[in-house]
Structure formats: structure tokens, C-alpha cells
C-alpha positions in Angstrom: 0.1 0.0 0.0 1.2 3.6 -0.6 -0.7 6.7 0.3 -0.6 10.4 -0.2 -2.8 12.3 2.3 -3.4 15.9 2.2 -6.0 18.1 4.1 -8.6 18.0 1.1 -8.0 14.6 -0.5 -6.4 11.3 0.4 -4.9 9.2 -2.3 -4.2 5.5 -1.5 -2.8 2.8 -3.8 -3.2 -0.8 -2.8 -0.9 -3.7 -3.7 -2.9 -4.5 -6.7 -2.3 -1.0 -8.1 -5.9 0.2 -7.6 -6.0 3.8 -6.4 -8.6 5.2 -4.1 -9.1 9.0 -4.3 -11.0 10.3 -1.3 -12.5 13.8 -1.1 -12.3 15.1 2.5 -13.5 18.7 2.7 -16.1 18.8 5.5 -18.9 19.0 5.8 -20.2 18.1 2.2 -17.1 18.2 -0.1 -18.2 21.5 -1.9 -16.1 21.9 -4.8 -14.1 25.2 -4.4 -10.8 26.2 -6.0 -8.6 24.5 -3.5 -10.4 21.1 -3.5 -10.5 21.0 -7.2 -6.8 21.7 -7.4 -6.2 18.9 -4.9 -8.3 16.5 -7.0 -6.4 17.5 -10.1 -3.0 16.9 -8.6 -4.2 13.5 -7.3 -5.4 12.4 -10.7 -1.9 13.4 -12.0 -0.4 11.3 -9.4 -2.7 8.2 -10.4 -1.4 8.5 -14.0 2.2 8.9 -12.9 2.0 5.8 -10.8 0.6 3.9 -13.7 -2.3 2.6 -11.5 -4.5 -0.2 -12.8 -7.6 2.0 -12.1 -9.0 4.6 -9.6 -12.0 4.8 -7.4 -13.4 8.1 -6.4 -15.2 8.4 -3.1 -15.8 10.7 0.0 -14.8 10.6 3.5 -18.4 11.9 4.6 -20.8 9.1 5.8 -23.7 10.9 3.9 -22.4 13.1 1.1 -20.3 12.1 -1.9 -20.1 15.9 -3.0 -22.7 18.6 -2.8 -21.4 20.1 -6.1 -19.9 23.5 -6.8 -19.3 25.7 -3.7 -21.9 28.5 -4.0 -19.3 30.8 -2.4 -17.2 30.6 -5.6 -20.2 32.0 -7.6 -22.1 34.2 -5.0 -20.8 37.9 -5.1 -17.6 36.5 -6.7 -14.0 37.9 -7.1 -14.0 37.5 -10.8 -10.2 36.7 -10.9 -10.7 34.0 -8.6 -13.9 32.8 -10.3 -11.9 32.7 -13.7 -9.3 30.4 -12.0 -12.1 28.4 -10.3 -13.8 27.5 -13.6 -10.5 26.9 -15.4 -9.5 24.3 -12.6 -13.0 22.6 -12.9 -12.6 22.4 -16.6 -9.0 20.8 -16.0 -10.3 18.3 -13.5 -13.1 17.2 -15.9 -10.6 16.8 -18.8 -8.2 14.6 -16.6 -11.1 12.5 -15.2 -13.3 12.1 -18.2 -10.4 11.6 -20.6 -8.2 9.5 -18.3 -6.2 6.6 -19.6 -6.9 4.5 -16.6 -10.3 2.8 -15.7 -12.3 4.9 -13.3 -15.3 4.0 -11.0 -17.2 6.2 -8.4 -18.2 4.7 -5.1 -21.0 7.2 -4.3 -21.5 6.9 -0.5 -24.1 9.8 -0.2 -25.7 12.6 -1.9 -24.4 13.7 -5.3 -26.1 16.7 -6.8 -24.8 18.9 -9.4 -21.0 18.9 -9.6 -21.1 15.8 -7.5 -23.1 14.1 -10.1 -20.9 15.4 -12.8 -17.7 13.9 -11.1 -19.3 10.5 -10.7 -20.6 10.5 -14.4 -17.2 11.4 -15.6 -16.0 8.0 -14.4 -16.7 4.9 -16.4 -18.7 3.1 -13.6 -20.9 4.2 -10.6 -21.9 2.3 -7.6 -24.3 4.3 -5.1 -25.0 3.2 -1.4 -28.7 2.5 -0.8 -30.3 5.0 1.5 -32.3 8.4 1.4 -29.7 10.1 -1.0 -30.2 11.9 -4.2 -28.3 12.3 -7.5 -28.6 14.5 -10.5 -27.8 17.8 -12.2 -30.1 20.5 -10.8 -28.4 23.7 -11.9 -31.5 25.1 -13.8 -33.4 24.9 -10.5 -30.9 27.4 -9.1 -31.2 29.7 -12.1 -27.9 28.4 -13.5 -27.2 27.0 -16.8 -25.1 23.8 -16.8 -22.2 24.1 -19.3 -22.1 22.1 -22.5 -19.5 19.6 -21.2 -21.8 18.8 -18.1 -24.5 18.1 -20.8 -22.0 16.0 -22.7 -21.1 14.0 -19.6 -24.8 13.3 -18.9 -25.5 12.3 -22.5 -22.5 10.0 -22.5 -24.1 8.1 -19.6 -27.9 8.0 -20.6 -29.8 8.9 -23.8 -29.8 12.4 -25.1 -33.6 12.6 -24.7 -33.5 11.5 -21.2 -30.6 13.9 -20.5 -32.3 16.8 -22.1 -35.4 16.3 -19.8 -33.3 15.8 -16.6 -31.1 18.9 -17.3 -34.0 21.2 -18.2 -36.2 20.1 -15.2 -33.2 20.2 -12.8 -34.3 16.8 -11.6 -32.7 14.9 -8.7 -33.2 11.2 -8.3 -33.4 8.9 -5.3 -31.0 5.9 -5.5 -33.4 3.4 -7.0 -34.7 5.7 -9.6 -31.3 6.6 -10.6 -30.4 3.0 -11.2 -33.6 2.6 -13.4 -32.6 5.6 -15.4 -29.1 4.6 -15.8 -27.3 7.4 -14.0 -25.8 4.7 -11.7 -24.8 1.2 -12.6 -25.2 -0.7 -9.4 -26.4 -0.1 -5.7 -24.5 -1.2 -2.6 -25.2 -1.8 1.1 -22.6 0.6 2.4 -19.4 2.2 1.5 -17.2 -0.9 1.9 -19.5 -2.9 -0.5 -19.5 0.1 -3.0 -15.7 0.3 -3.1 -15.5 -3.5 -3.5 -17.8 -3.4 -6.5 -15.9 -0.6 -8.1 -12.7 -2.8 -7.6 -14.4 -5.7 -9.4 -15.3 -3.3 -12.2 -11.7 -2.3 -12.7 -10.4 -5.8 -12.3 -12.5 -6.9 -15.3 -10.0 -5.2 -17.4 -7.0 -7.3 -16.1 -6.9 -9.5 -19.4 -7.7 -6.7 -21.8 -4.6 -5.1 -23.4 -4.4 -1.6 -21.8 -3.6 0.4 -25.0 -6.7 -1.1 -26.8 -8.9 -0.4 -23.8 -7.4 3.2 -23.5 -7.7 4.1 -27.2 -11.3 2.7 -27.4 -12.5 4.8 -24.3 -10.9 7.8 -25.6 -12.4 7.4 -29.0 -15.9 7.2 -27.4 -15.2 10.4 -25.6 -13.1 12.5 -27.9 -15.8 14.7 -29.3 -16.7 16.3 -25.9 -13.1 16.5 -24.8 -12.1 18.3 -28.2 -14.8 20.8 -28.0 -13.7 21.9 -24.5 -10.0 21.9 -25.5 -10.9 24.2 -28.4 -13.6 26.5 -26.5 -12.0 26.7 -23.0 -11.7 30.6 -22.9 -15.1 31.0 -24.5 -16.6 28.5 -21.9 -15.0 30.5 -19.0 -16.2 33.8 -20.4 -19.8 32.5 -20.5 -19.6 31.4 -16.9 -18.2 34.9 -15.9 -20.9 36.6 -17.7 -23.6 34.3 -16.1 -22.1 35.4 -12.6 -22.6 39.1 -13.5 -26.2 38.6 -14.4 -28.3 40.1 -11.6 -31.0 37.4 -11.9 -28.5 34.7 -11.5 -27.1 36.4 -8.3 -30.7 36.9 -7.1 -31.2 33.2 -7.4 -28.0 32.4 -5.7 -28.9 34.9 -2.9 -32.1 33.0 -2.2 -30.2 29.8 -2.1 -27.5 31.1 0.1 -30.2 32.3 2.6 -31.9 29.0 2.5 -28.7 27.3 3.4 -28.1 29.8 6.3 -31.5 28.9 7.7 -30.9 25.2 7.5 -27.6 25.7 9.3 -29.1 27.9 12.0 
């Protein structure tokens, strides 16, 4: 076993070469600039160590990731917001386009950006319970970027994806399984991680180069689009943040979160 621990992520590699990347930003693994930077660095390490595969999970007992940190978008510092979005793009490119097999052990709620991270992996196992998963940006007055949409439509049909994204729908575990957002359910986190390991080990007898090239050909169009349009995509995000109606929606959401915390 080898491990690389940090304040925001933990990266452990077992004796079979399977890495487990654990997000650990309490209380809900909200994706802020620093957590995204840590995830990106850990993904680089998985590649450098030539790992057999990687499992993405969370240290929280009830939340995989609550998605993008609202404080990165609410009354933002635009320079930091630029860096935040650019880093989010980079993490998606590394995860969605990774050469190594990836699986998500979803051990709790996974709305919005949490759902996007899990769908960027090749396989998803979600723990049974009163948890939800989905991309609900429209419900907050935010437009999901094209590559969020591409990630959804790489997982389920385009028609289903359009309905889910326009409605901002969140799914309970069993419904998510029926729709195809997740591939399996698990009794607990240990079971979810083990099912992810079994998925990764399915490729033991598949030549790695053939597997990698096949995966990347399936995913090359969304990746190529973002590579070619990163600045435009970032500018659209910044323009969205400057929109008073978007800030009003974020203000309402922020106040709701404050009331829940009180």
C-alpha cells in the first residue's frame, strides 16, 4: 500500500495497483478552487504511478459531493472565479479523458457537480439510502455548461438527458439506477468500493492500450470541444455570474442554506 494524504484529498494505492481518491473537505465536499486543485493533482499522481484504475469516493458518511461551492459564485471575485472555472475544466478533462479505468463509489448525496464527477467516471456504484443524485443547475437559475450536458449524455440517452437537465431533476437511488445514472447499488461504502474494484479488475485481461484508445475514441468529441473552447466557456460562466437574476437566485439559495444551518 502507498498513500498520499492531504487536507482536502487522500490518495491510497493498494498492492494490486488500484488507487482510491477520497474527497475530504467537510462537511459536504463542496467543490471550491482548492479542492479542485487537490483533485487535479491527485489525478496526475494516479497517472504517474501507472495505476490499474482509480476509485473516487468521499470521507463523509452521507455526502459524496454537494457540487460546486456556492461561495465561488455568489458575489464573486472575478479573478478567482476565472481560476475556479479553469480548474474545474481541467479536472473534468483529466477525469473524463483518463487513460486508466475509473469508478465512483457514491456513498451519499451527489447533486450537481457531485453528479458530474461521478458520471465522468466509467462506472458508478451508489450506496442505498435516502440519498439523491442529479444535475439541478436550472433549479438554481444556473445553466449547466455544455460539457456537463455531454457528460450526462455519455451516460444516458440524449432525450433523457435533456429532460433531466431542463427540469433540474434529482433522483433517489433506485430511480437513478432505473434511469441509468448509476450502474449498481451497494449496502454500504465498503460494498460500493468492492464493487468498483471488481469493475476495474474486469480489465485485467484486456490489453491496456486497446482499452484506453477505445475509451478515448468514445469520449473524444466532448473533450475536443472543451479543449477548443475553454476561454469561451469560461467567459460565458463569468458573464452568467454578472447577471443580476443569477445573483438573486444564488442569494435566495444562500439564505436558505443559512436558515438550514441555524
